C-alpha positions as CSV (number, residue, x, y, z in Angstrom):
1,M,151.2,127.5,104.6
2,L,152.7,124.1,105.2
3,D,149.6,123.0,107.0
4,S,147.4,124.2,104.2
5,A,149.6,122.3,101.7
6,V,149.4,119.1,103.7
7,E,145.6,119.4,104.0
8,A,145.2,120.0,100.3
9,A,147.4,117.0,99.5
10,S,145.4,114.9,101.9
11,A,142.1,116.0,100.4
12,A,143.5,115.2,96.9
13,R,144.2,111.7,98.1
14,V,140.8,111.2,99.7
15,R,138.8,112.5,96.8
16,P,139.6,109.6,94.4
17,A,138.9,107.1,97.2
18,R,135.4,108.7,97.7
19,I,134.7,108.5,94.0
20,R,135.7,104.8,93.9
21,T,133.5,104.1,96.9
22,A,130.5,106.0,95.4
23,A,131.0,104.1,92.1
24,L,131.2,100.8,93.9
25,R,128.1,101.5,95.8
26,T,126.2,102.6,92.7
27,G,127.4,99.5,90.8
28,L,126.3,97.2,93.7
29,G,123.0,99.0,94.0
30,L,122.3,98.6,90.3
31,C,123.2,94.9,90.4
32,A,120.8,94.5,93.3
33,G,118.2,96.3,91.3
34,A,118.7,94.0,88.3
35,V,118.2,91.0,90.5
36,L,114.9,92.5,91.8
37,I,113.7,93.2,88.3
38,L,114.5,89.6,87.2
39,A,112.5,88.4,90.3
40,F,109.6,90.7,89.4
41,L,109.6,89.5,85.7
42,R,109.5,85.8,86.8
43,L,106.4,86.5,89.0
44,V,104.3,88.2,86.3
45,N,102.9,87.4,82.8
46,V,105.0,89.8,80.7
47,S,102.7,89.6,77.7
48,A,99.6,90.4,79.8
49,V,101.4,93.3,81.5
50,Y,102.4,94.7,78.0
51,Q,98.8,94.4,76.8
52,R,97.6,96.5,79.8
53,L,100.3,99.1,79.1
54,E,99.2,99.3,75.5
55,H,95.8,100.6,76.6
56,L,97.1,103.0,79.2
57,S,94.6,105.8,79.9
58,I,96.5,109.1,79.4
59,G,93.8,111.1,81.4
60,F,94.1,109.0,84.5
61,A,97.9,109.0,84.1
62,V,98.0,112.8,84.1
63,L,95.6,113.0,87.1
64,C,97.7,110.6,89.2
65,G,100.8,112.6,88.5
66,V,99.1,115.7,89.8
67,A,98.0,113.9,93.0
68,F,101.5,112.5,93.4
69,L,103.1,116.0,93.3
70,A,100.4,117.5,95.4
71,A,101.0,115.0,98.2
72,Y,104.6,116.3,98.5
73,V,103.5,119.9,98.4
74,V,101.2,119.2,101.4
75,R,104.0,117.5,103.2
76,A,106.2,120.5,102.5
77,L,103.5,122.8,104.0
78,R,103.5,120.5,107.1
79,W,107.2,120.8,107.5
80,R,106.9,124.6,107.2
81,V,104.5,124.6,110.1
82,L,106.9,122.5,112.2
83,L,109.7,125.0,111.5
84,R,107.9,127.8,113.4
85,P,108.9,130.2,114.8
86,D,111.5,130.3,112.0
87,E,109.7,131.8,109.0
88,V,110.2,130.0,105.7
89,S,108.3,131.0,102.6
90,V,105.9,128.6,101.0
91,G,107.9,128.5,97.8
92,R,111.2,127.9,99.6
93,A,109.7,125.1,101.8
94,V,108.1,123.4,98.7
95,G,111.3,123.8,96.7
96,I,113.6,122.3,99.4
97,Y,111.2,119.4,100.0
98,Q,111.1,118.6,96.3
99,V,114.9,118.6,96.1
100,A,115.0,116.3,99.1
101,T,112.4,114.0,97.5
102,F,114.6,113.8,94.4
103,L,117.7,113.0,96.4
104,N,115.8,110.3,98.4
105,W,114.8,108.7,95.1
106,L,118.3,109.0,93.7
107,L,120.3,107.7,96.7
108,P,120.3,104.2,98.4
109,I,120.5,106.0,101.8
110,R,117.9,108.6,102.6
111,G,120.3,111.5,102.3
112,G,117.5,113.9,101.3
113,E,116.4,114.3,104.9
114,L,119.8,115.7,105.9
115,A,119.9,117.7,102.6
116,K,116.7,119.6,103.8
117,S,118.6,121.0,106.8
118,L,121.7,121.7,104.7
119,L,119.7,123.6,102.1
120,L,117.8,125.5,104.8
121,R,121.0,126.6,106.4
122,R,122.3,127.8,103.1
123,T,119.2,129.7,102.1
124,N,117.8,130.8,105.4
125,G,120.7,130.6,107.9
126,I,118.8,128.2,110.2
127,P,121.2,125.9,112.1
128,V,121.1,122.3,111.1
129,S,120.7,121.0,114.6
130,R,117.5,123.0,115.0
131,S,115.9,122.2,111.6
132,L,117.0,118.6,111.7
133,A,114.6,118.1,114.7
134,T,111.7,119.3,112.6
135,V,112.8,117.0,109.8
136,S,112.7,114.1,112.3
137,M,109.3,115.1,113.5
138,D,108.1,115.4,109.9
139,K,109.2,111.9,109.1
140,A,107.7,110.5,112.3
141,M,104.4,111.9,111.3
142,D,104.6,109.9,108.1
143,L,104.7,106.8,110.3
144,M,101.6,107.7,112.3
145,P,99.1,106.7,109.6
146,A,100.5,103.1,109.6
147,V,100.0,103.0,113.4
148,V,96.4,104.2,113.1
149,L,95.6,101.8,110.3
150,V,97.1,98.9,112.3
151,G,94.8,99.9,115.2
152,L,91.8,99.7,112.8
153,L,92.7,96.3,111.3
154,P,90.3,94.3,113.6
155,F,87.4,96.3,112.2
156,V,88.2,96.0,108.5
157,G,88.8,92.3,108.3
158,L,92.2,92.3,106.5
159,H,94.6,89.5,107.2
160,L,98.3,90.3,106.8
161,S,101.3,88.1,106.2
162,R,104.0,87.5,108.7
163,P,106.7,89.6,106.8
164,L,104.2,92.5,106.7
165,W,103.6,92.3,110.4
166,V,107.3,92.4,111.0
167,L,107.6,95.5,108.9
168,L,104.6,97.2,110.7
169,L,105.9,96.2,114.2
170,S,109.3,97.6,113.3
171,A,107.8,100.9,112.3
172,M,105.7,100.9,115.5
173,A,108.8,100.1,117.6
174,V,110.6,103.2,116.1
175,V,107.6,105.4,116.9
176,A,107.4,103.9,120.5
177,V,111.1,104.5,121.1
178,G,110.8,108.1,119.9
179,V,107.7,108.7,122.1
180,L,109.6,107.2,125.2
181,V,112.6,109.4,124.6
182,L,110.4,112.5,124.2
183,A,108.4,111.6,127.4
184,L,111.7,111.1,129.3
185,A,113.0,114.4,128.0
186,A,109.8,116.2,129.0
187,W,109.9,114.6,132.5
188,R,113.7,114.5,133.2
189,R,115.4,116.6,130.6
190,E,118.9,116.3,132.0
191,R,118.6,112.5,132.4
192,A,117.5,112.2,128.8
193,L,120.4,114.3,127.6
194,T,122.8,112.2,129.6
195,L,121.4,109.0,128.0
196,L,121.7,110.5,124.5
197,T,125.2,112.0,124.9
198,R,126.7,109.0,126.7
199,P,127.3,107.0,123.5
200,V,128.8,110.1,121.9
201,A,131.2,110.5,124.8
202,A,132.2,106.9,124.5
203,V,133.0,107.0,120.8
204,L,134.2,110.5,119.9
205,P,137.3,112.3,121.0
206,S,137.0,115.2,123.4
207,A,137.2,118.0,120.8
208,A,134.6,116.4,118.5
209,R,132.4,115.7,121.6
210,Q,132.4,119.4,122.6
211,R,131.0,120.3,119.1
212,V,128.4,117.5,118.9
213,E,126.9,117.6,122.4
214,P,125.5,121.2,122.1
215,C,123.8,120.1,118.8
216,I,122.1,117.2,120.6
217,V,120.9,119.5,123.3
218,L,119.4,121.9,120.7
219,F,117.9,119.0,118.8
220,V,116.1,117.7,122.0
221,D,115.0,121.2,123.0
222,T,113.5,121.9,119.6
223,L,111.5,118.6,119.7
224,L,110.3,119.5,123.2
225,A,109.2,122.9,122.0
226,L,107.2,121.3,119.2
227,I,105.3,118.8,121.3
228,R,104.4,121.6,123.8
229,Q,102.5,123.4,121.0
230,P,99.4,121.4,120.5
231,R,98.0,123.8,117.9
232,I,101.0,123.3,115.6
233,M,100.8,119.5,116.1
234,L,97.1,119.5,115.3
235,V,97.7,121.5,112.1
236,A,100.6,119.1,111.2
237,A,98.3,116.1,111.8
238,A,95.7,117.6,109.5
239,Y,98.3,118.0,106.7
240,T,99.4,114.4,107.3
241,A,95.8,113.2,106.8
242,A,95.6,115.3,103.6
243,A,98.9,113.8,102.3
244,V,97.7,110.2,103.0
245,G,94.5,111.0,101.1
246,L,96.4,112.3,98.1
247,D,98.7,109.2,98.2
248,A,95.7,107.0,98.1
249,L,94.2,109.1,95.3
250,F,97.4,108.7,93.3
251,C,97.4,105.0,93.8
252,L,93.7,104.6,92.8
253,L,94.2,106.7,89.7
254,A,97.3,104.8,88.7
255,F,95.5,101.5,88.9
256,H,92.6,103.0,86.9
257,A,95.2,104.1,84.3
258,V,96.0,100.5,83.5
259,G,92.3,99.3,83.8
260,V,92.4,97.8,87.2
261,A,89.4,98.4,89.6
262,I,90.5,98.4,93.3
263,P,88.6,98.9,96.5
264,V,89.4,102.1,98.4
265,S,90.3,100.2,101.6
266,V,92.9,98.2,99.7
267,V,94.4,101.4,98.2
268,L,94.6,103.0,101.6
269,Y,96.2,100.1,103.4
270,G,98.3,98.8,100.5
271,Y,99.9,102.1,99.6
272,T,100.6,103.0,103.2
273,F,102.3,99.7,103.7
274,Y,104.1,100.1,100.4
275,N,105.6,103.5,101.4
276,L,106.5,102.0,104.8
277,A,108.8,99.5,103.1
278,F,111.0,102.3,101.8
279,I,112.3,103.0,105.3
280,L,114.9,100.4,104.3
281,P,117.8,101.2,101.8
282,T,116.9,100.8,98.1
283,P,118.8,100.5,94.9
284,P,119.6,103.9,93.1
285,G,116.4,105.2,91.6
286,Q,114.5,102.4,93.4
287,V,115.2,100.2,90.4
288,G,113.4,96.9,90.8
289,S,112.4,97.6,94.4
290,N,109.3,99.6,93.5
291,E,107.9,96.9,91.3
292,L,108.7,93.9,93.5
293,V,107.5,95.5,96.8
294,G,104.3,96.7,95.1
295,L,103.7,93.2,93.7
296,L,104.3,91.5,97.0
297,I,101.9,93.8,98.9
298,F,99.1,94.4,96.4
299,S,99.1,90.9,94.9
300,G,100.6,88.8,97.7
301,V,98.7,90.4,100.6
302,F,95.6,91.7,99.0
303,G,95.2,89.2,96.2
304,L,95.0,91.6,93.2
305,N,95.8,90.3,89.7
306,R,99.5,90.1,89.2
307,S,99.4,91.4,85.7
308,G,97.4,94.4,86.7
309,V,99.7,95.2,89.6
310,G,102.8,94.7,87.5
311,A,101.5,97.0,84.8
312,M,100.6,99.7,87.3
313,F,104.1,99.8,88.8
314,L,105.9,99.5,85.5
315,F,103.9,102.5,84.4
316,S,104.0,104.6,87.6
317,H,107.7,104.1,88.4
318,P,109.2,105.8,85.4
319,W,106.3,108.4,85.4
320,T,106.9,109.4,89.0
321,A,110.7,109.3,88.5
322,M,110.4,111.8,85.7
323,L,108.1,114.0,87.8
324,M,110.5,113.9,90.8
325,T,113.5,114.6,88.6
326,L,111.9,117.5,86.7
327,S,110.4,119.1,89.8
328,G,113.7,118.7,91.8
329,L,115.9,120.2,89.1
330,L,113.4,123.0,88.5
331,C,113.4,123.8,92.2
332,L,117.2,123.7,92.3
333,S,117.3,126.1,89.4
334,M,114.9,128.5,91.2
335,M,117.2,128.4,94.2
336,G,120.3,129.2,92.1
337,L,121.8,125.7,92.4
338,T,123.0,123.3,89.8
339,L,123.0,119.5,89.3
340,R,126.7,119.5,90.3
341,N,125.8,121.3,93.6
342,T,123.1,118.7,94.1
343,L,125.5,115.8,93.7
344,Q,127.9,117.4,96.2
345,L,125.1,117.9,98.6
346,A,124.1,114.3,98.1
347,R,127.6,113.2,99.0
348,Q,127.6,115.4,102.1
349,S,124.2,113.9,103.0
350,E,125.4,110.3,102.6
351,E,128.5,111.0,104.7
352,G,126.3,112.7,107.4
353,A,124.0,109.7,107.4
354,E,126.9,107.4,108.0
355,A,128.6,109.5,110.7
């Protein structure tokens, strides 16, 4: 009983500190977002942007919203395929994916990815270490279109700026490291596990290490099981191509909604690069970052009119934010969860991402 009382008192002391830390992070994130918004406003003609928004096409706006949500549904179906042989219903997979998307939009750190595994453990009893491997593979497949498009650059005649090349090469480096680790694990499993667990052994105490190392082993074995099933990987690749097509359709329709004509090749490359930029942390709700990154890519790299690009992102950002929030909260309700549960899960996800 004494130990329980001590633990309760310790938790009571830690909770206010966590609240203060979360409030500080949120405040700093919003301040950063305000700086980004000011930078964006200095780069565009505000009156020209407002005129475009006054003549917004409601039909194109609705259609681009449908394409936006459909892209995440397709990605959820891809994740469901990667989860096999664990059986997860279509509705459950889509619901969890939408909640994770909502959390990723809400949080500076991509806590939604860990939240997928936490929700799946809660609803289907699947261990986090097993489902987290499928989450990692799912996110890696979102990087593959950028790798393919970079390979096609010599044939499409696009010239990219140095900062964009840095971003693309960073993403390709992440993919290359992942491929090398998987290749080593497939060739010399024990050696790969030794390399992955050695940093854990150097940092964590013995008791914690004994809990973490089996999770790493299960994580690696799950990834190996996936890559040894070419049929599953081909189906997942087909879902990835469909998701990229829907992303491009959303972007094309969003530009048409504000009266901007844009070539399909620019849509495909521009929106893929735009999504790639959000590997990095963003302000809460991506305040300011959406607009500024979109302007730098579509106007700075591809030479589109600044007012048109600014109007597109000023329209699409709140529109997609509303869609993500409504769909995320609806899916939470269908799973019997509440907004308070979501915020608790978000905190766990942030702590897990930092650990």
